[in-house]
KOLTOR-901013 format. One line per field, with one value per residue (C-alpha): residue number from 1; residue in three letters; x, z, y. Coordinates in steps of 0.5 Angstrom, whole numbers. Example, Ala and Ser with C-alpha at 12.3 -4.5 7.8 and 13.67 -1.06 7.14 Angstrom:
// residues 2
k c(1:2)
r c(Ala:Ser)
x c(25:27)
z c(16:14)
y c(-9:-2)
//
This chain:
// residues 366
k c(1:2:3:4:5:6:7:8:9:10:11:12:13:14:15:16:17:18:19:20:21:22:23:24:25:26:27:28:29:30:31:32:33:34:35:36:37:38:39:40:41:42:43:44:45:46:47:48:49:50:51:52:53:54:55:56:57:58:59:60:61:62:63:64:65:66:67:68:69:70:71:72:73:74:75:76:77:78:79:80:81:82:83:84:85:86:87:88:89:90:91:92:93:94:95:96:97:98:99:100:101:102:103:104:105:106:107:108:109:110:111:112:113:114:115:116:117:118:119:120:121:122:123:124:125:126:127:128:129:130:131:132:133:134:135:136:137:138:139:140:141:142:143:144:145:146:147:148:149:150:151:152:153:154:155:156:157:158:159:160:161:162:163:164:165:166:167:168:169:170:171:172:173:174:175:176:177:178:179:180:181:182:183:184:185:186:187:188:189:190:191:192:193:194:195:196:197:198:199:200:201:202:203:204:205:206:207:208:209:210:211:212:213:214:215:216:217:218:219:220:221:222:223:224:225:226:227:228:229:230:231:232:233:234:235:236:237:238:239:240:241:242:243:244:245:246:247:248:249:250:251:252:253:254:255:256:257:258:259:260:261:262:263:264:265:266:267:268:269:270:271:272:273:274:275:276:277:278:279:280:281:282:283:284:285:286:287:288:289:290:291:292:293:294:295:296:297:298:299:300:301:302:303:304:305:306:307:308:309:310:311:312:313:314:315:316:317:318:319:320:321:322:323:324:325:326:327:328:329:330:331:332:333:334:335:336:337:338:339:340:341:342:343:344:345:346:347:348:349:350:351:352:353:354:355:356:357:358:359:360:361:362:363:364:365:366)
r c(Met:Pro:Met:Asp:Ile:Arg:Lys:Ala:Gln:Gly:Leu:His:Val:Val:Ile:Gly:Ser:Ala:Met:Ile:Ile:Ser:Tyr:Cys:Val:Tyr:Met:Asp:Pro:Phe:Leu:Ile:Phe:Ser:Asn:His:Val:Asn:Asn:Ala:Ala:Gly:Val:Val:His:Met:Val:Val:Lys:Asn:Thr:Asn:Thr:Thr:His:Thr:Ile:Leu:Trp:Trp:Asn:Leu:Pro:Glu:Trp:Leu:Val:Arg:Phe:Pro:Lys:Lys:Cys:Gly:Asn:Cys:Tyr:Val:Thr:Thr:His:Lys:Ser:Val:Phe:Asp:Lys:Ser:Ser:Ala:Val:Val:Phe:Ser:Leu:Ala:Asn:Ser:Asn:Ile:Gly:Thr:His:Pro:Pro:Val:Glu:Lys:Ile:Asn:Arg:Asn:Leu:Asn:Gln:Ile:Trp:Ile:Ala:Phe:Ser:Leu:Glu:Thr:Asn:Val:Ala:Asn:Ser:Trp:Asn:Arg:Glu:Tyr:Arg:Asn:Lys:His:Trp:Ser:Tyr:Val:Phe:Asn:Trp:Thr:Trp:Asn:Tyr:Arg:Pro:Ser:Ala:Asp:Ile:Tyr:Met:Gln:Pro:Gly:Arg:Val:Ser:Glu:Arg:Leu:Lys:Pro:Leu:Ser:Lys:Asn:Tyr:Ser:Leu:Ile:Phe:Gln:Arg:Lys:Lys:Arg:Phe:Ala:Ala:Trp:Ala:Val:Ser:His:Cys:Asn:Ala:His:Ser:Leu:Arg:Asp:Lys:Phe:Val:Lys:Asn:Met:Arg:Leu:Tyr:Leu:Lys:Asn:Lys:Ser:Ile:Asp:Ile:Phe:Gly:Lys:Cys:Gly:Pro:Leu:Lys:Ala:Ser:Lys:Ser:Glu:Met:Pro:Asp:Leu:Leu:Asn:Asn:Asp:Tyr:Lys:Phe:Tyr:Leu:Ala:Phe:Glu:Asn:Ala:Phe:Cys:Asp:Asp:Tyr:Val:Thr:Glu:Lys:Val:Phe:Ala:Asn:Tyr:Asn:Asn:Asp:Ile:Ile:Asn:Val:Val:Arg:Gly:Lys:Ala:Asn:Tyr:Thr:Lys:Ile:Phe:Pro:Glu:Gly:Ser:Phe:Ile:Asn:Thr:Asn:Asp:Tyr:Arg:Asn:Ile:Tyr:Asp:Leu:Ile:Arg:His:Met:Ile:Glu:Val:Ser:Glu:Asn:Glu:Thr:Leu:Tyr:Ser:Ser:Tyr:Leu:Ile:Gln:Lys:Asp:Arg:Val:Gln:Val:Trp:Tyr:Asn:Arg:Glu:Glu:Glu:Tyr:Arg:Leu:Ser:Ile:Cys:Asp:Ile:Cys:Arg:Lys:Leu:Asn:Asp:Pro:Tyr:Leu:Ala:Lys:Lys:Tyr:Ile:Ala:Asp:Thr:Glu:Lys:Glu:Leu:Gly:Gln:Cys:Met:Lys:Pro:Ser:Asp:Ile)
x c(0:3:6:1:-5:-3:-2:-8:-12:-9:-10:-17:-17:-13:-19:-25:-22:-21:-28:-31:-28:-30:-37:-37:-34:-40:-45:-49:-52:-57:-62:-68:-72:-75:-82:-80:-80:-74:-70:-69:-62:-65:-63:-58:-61:-56:-57:-53:-50:-51:-47:-47:-53:-60:-66:-73:-79:-85:-91:-98:-103:-100:-105:-107:-104:-97:-96:-93:-88:-81:-79:-72:-66:-59:-59:-67:-72:-80:-84:-91:-89:-92:-87:-81:-85:-80:-74:-77:-72:-79:-86:-91:-99:-104:-109:-114:-113:-117:-114:-110:-113:-117:-110:-103:-100:-97:-97:-92:-87:-86:-84:-77:-75:-70:-76:-80:-87:-89:-96:-98:-103:-104:-110:-113:-118:-124:-123:-121:-127:-129:-124:-124:-119:-112:-117:-117:-114:-110:-106:-103:-96:-95:-92:-85:-86:-91:-90:-96:-96:-95:-88:-88:-88:-81:-83:-86:-88:-90:-95:-91:-84:-83:-77:-76:-74:-66:-69:-76:-80:-82:-88:-94:-98:-103:-104:-106:-110:-113:-115:-118:-126:-129:-129:-128:-127:-127:-126:-129:-132:-132:-139:-142:-135:-132:-130:-137:-133:-140:-144:-139:-139:-147:-146:-140:-144:-150:-146:-144:-148:-145:-140:-140:-136:-136:-136:-133:-133:-138:-141:-142:-145:-138:-134:-127:-120:-115:-111:-116:-117:-109:-111:-118:-115:-109:-114:-120:-121:-118:-119:-118:-122:-117:-121:-119:-125:-122:-120:-115:-107:-102:-107:-105:-107:-105:-110:-106:-99:-102:-104:-100:-95:-101:-104:-108:-109:-111:-116:-114:-118:-116:-113:-106:-101:-100:-95:-90:-91:-93:-91:-95:-99:-99:-106:-112:-113:-121:-119:-116:-123:-128:-134:-136:-138:-131:-128:-132:-131:-123:-125:-128:-123:-117:-121:-122:-115:-110:-105:-108:-108:-102:-97:-100:-98:-92:-91:-93:-88:-82:-83:-83:-87:-86:-92:-90:-93:-88:-82:-85:-85:-79:-75:-79:-77:-71:-71:-74:-67:-63:-66:-65:-58:-57:-53:-56:-63:-67:-73:-80:-87:-93:-99:-104:-104:-110:-108:-101:-105:-107:-113:-120:-124:-131:-130:-133:-135:-141)
z c(0:-1:4:2:3:10:13:10:13:20:20:19:26:29:27:29:35:37:35:39:45:45:44:50:54:50:53:59:60:64:65:65:66:61:60:59:65:61:61:68:67:62:56:56:53:52:53:50:55:55:49:45:41:45:43:44:45:43:46:42:47:53:56:63:67:64:66:73:69:67:63:61:59:58:53:51:54:53:53:52:48:41:40:39:34:28:32:36:33:36:36:40:38:44:39:45:47:43:40:35:29:23:19:21:23:17:9:9:5:9:15:18:14:21:25:28:28:34:35:42:45:51:49:44:37:41:47:42:38:40:36:29:28:27:23:17:11:11:17:13:11:17:23:23:30:34:42:44:49:44:43:35:38:36:43:47:54:58:63:67:69:71:73:75:83:85:91:90:97:102:105:109:104:107:112:106:104:110:112:105:106:100:93:88:88:81:82:75:73:66:65:59:55:48:51:53:61:64:60:61:70:70:66:71:77:74:75:82:88:95:92:89:86:89:84:87:84:79:76:83:89:94:95:97:96:92:99:102:96:96:105:101:96:101:106:104:97:92:86:83:75:71:65:60:57:50:46:42:40:45:50:57:62:69:71:73:74:80:84:82:88:92:95:89:83:78:73:66:60:53:46:49:50:58:57:54:61:67:68:67:72:76:73:70:63:60:54:56:58:53:55:62:66:65:67:74:75:76:79:85:84:86:92:95:94:99:94:88:89:93:87:83:88:89:81:81:87:83:79:82:78:77:76:76:70:71:71:64:61:63:60:54:54:54:49:44:47:44:38:36:38:33:27:23:25:19:17:16:15:17:13:18:24:27:24:28:35:32:31:36:36:40:43:41:47:50)
y c(0:7:11:17:12:9:16:19:13:14:21:19:15:20:24:19:18:25:26:20:23:29:28:23:28:33:30:28:22:20:13:12:5:0:-1:-8:-12:-16:-10:-8:-5:0:3:11:17:22:30:35:40:47:49:57:54:55:51:54:49:52:50:52:51:48:44:47:41:41:49:47:42:43:48:47:41:42:47:47:51:51:57:59:66:66:72:66:62:64:63:56:50:45:48:43:43:39:35:34:42:47:53:49:52:48:51:51:59:59:58:50:56:61:56:56:49:48:48:41:41:35:33:31:28:22:21:18:19:18:21:28:26:33:37:37:42:38:32:38:36:43:39:34:33:39:35:32:29:25:25:20:13:9:6:8:15:20:22:16:19:13:12:9:5:-2:-5:-12:-12:-13:-18:-20:-18:-23:-21:-25:-27:-31:-25:-21:-25:-26:-20:-18:-19:-15:-18:-13:-4:0:7:11:18:17:15:11:10:9:1:0:-2:1:-6:-11:-9:-10:-16:-18:-18:-22:-27:-26:-28:-27:-22:-15:-10:-3:3:8:16:20:13:9:10:10:16:16:21:20:19:14:9:6:4:1:-3:-6:-8:-10:-11:-18:-14:-8:-6:-2:-2:3:8:7:0:3:1:1:5:4:9:10:6:0:3:7:1:-4:-3:-5:-11:-12:-16:-12:-15:-11:-9:-6:-7:-7:-12:-12:-18:-13:-9:-13:-20:-25:-28:-22:-19:-22:-20:-20:-21:-28:-31:-34:-30:-26:-33:-36:-29:-29:-37:-35:-29:-32:-38:-34:-30:-36:-40:-36:-41:-38:-31:-30:-33:-27:-23:-26:-25:-19:-17:-19:-12:-5:0:8:13:20:24:30:26:22:29:31:26:27:34:32:27:32:36:30:29:38:36:31:34:27:29:26:30:27:30:26:25:23:25:22:14:15:15:7:5:4:-2:-3:-10:-15:-19:-15)
//
């Protein structure tokens, strides 16, 4: 090989090594836990430290519940001031909120070509059905990224996180079983949901003789505060009905996560693949039964068999669940920041934002 070629190759190796070292020093890693139980070690996301470049993330129509959440990550700052629209690196539009407009704020020809537009929604198309604005044809091929509850999203905001415990919990499961005298609880305030869960619970009750499903919230006669519910579930009830308000692709809300660490068996109902999130044998899925009668028969069997009931709790206690919406939001902002700082950022235009949120269906087992 000629000497000048070998020298050139050697120079490339030195430069490449220097770039890698600089990159590692330049980046600030933080660890986030995987949503998969078998990946408890987590994945490392890299966020660029403060540099001479500042990225502004503009919320076009910020949901009210996000007002108090973090406004900074690395060299990225979050604002709601539309006066910085032209200079913003990213603009976030909340699909579930009003004031998005039937038309984009500027024509595509007048748009900042270096700007990323993000479609945000933690609700399904069913929940967003009242807002027709983002379904307007003028929003086609406008958004560059999605930010939602689906793992396929560009910015994936999880409803909660699961990681395997280094040491499984040790409890007196016999005592837990013995102290629970009530069958099932359901806390619900969204009545007559698209998923027909009200009708499903009504049908469940038809097969219960000396057992009951106690309904708390606006859709039932019983009342309990958020602070009171954990004690009720831990001490009194054997099952909690964690039923989704809509059957949509990948849609899992905080219902399961919020109660998972309690000494109770969650009965889930939705279109998501729950075994990809929680350990198999740690919950009961209504979709695994031919009909409601078979479901109730199994629940009664579990409720009356200490060994069987305890097996669910033991499986559940293999993992720990975190549910913190503010932290999930912070991680999402940092994910946006990481992508904005990526020199090889790929840009795309989304044809149908509604389609990106996944398909919804009426259940067929009622």
